[in-house]
Each structure stands twice: as structure tokens, then as C-alpha cells.
C-alpha positions, 0 to 999 in steps of 0.5 A: 538696622541702619536706615538709607540716609545713614548707610548712605553717609556711612558709605559716602564717607568710606568711599571718600577715603584712601583705603581700597578696602573702605572703597569695597565697604562703601560700595556694599553700604551703597547696595544697601542703601540703593534696595532703600531707594536712595537714589545718591547711592545709586548714583554712587555705585554707577560711578563706583562701576564705572570708574572701577572704585571698589569694585572690579571696573564695568562700565556696562553695571555703571550706567544700569544704576545711573539710569536706575537713579534716573528712574527714581528720581524722574525726568525733571531733575535729569531736566536740572541735572542736565541744564548745569552740564 
């Protein structure tokens, strides 16, 4: 079984390819990594659902994943992220 960081890295590689099938596979890898508590994978799932990349577009699901990531990483990182925008 791949570790969450390996799942995420493989997913990121596939997500950045032009192939639609690769993007679908990337989303599946992000789901597996997020179940294991990988915060960046949750963010990528949020992006995928928000934009409809590799999955049917569903901004509500995208928002759910973004908020799950924020809960996982905590308020301190949220403040840092907002400050950089």
C-alpha cells in the first residue's frame, strides 16, 4: 500500500498531465491520500471538484474539501494563507 505522500505525489504528476484519464486517476489518488490525512490532497480535491477537473464539477463538494483541509491544518495556517493573498 502506498503511503499518503506517495499517493499525493503520483496524483499531482497525473493531475498536471493533459490526459483526461490521468486527471481522473489523480483524483482517486488524492481521495486515498486525503483519507490518510494528507492536507494538500484535500486541497487538490477541492480544486478538482470546484473546476470540474477529473470529476464532474461540483463547487459544493469543492468547498467541503477546502474546509476539511483548513480544519486539518488549523487556523494558524489559514491566517498565513490569507495574508499572502
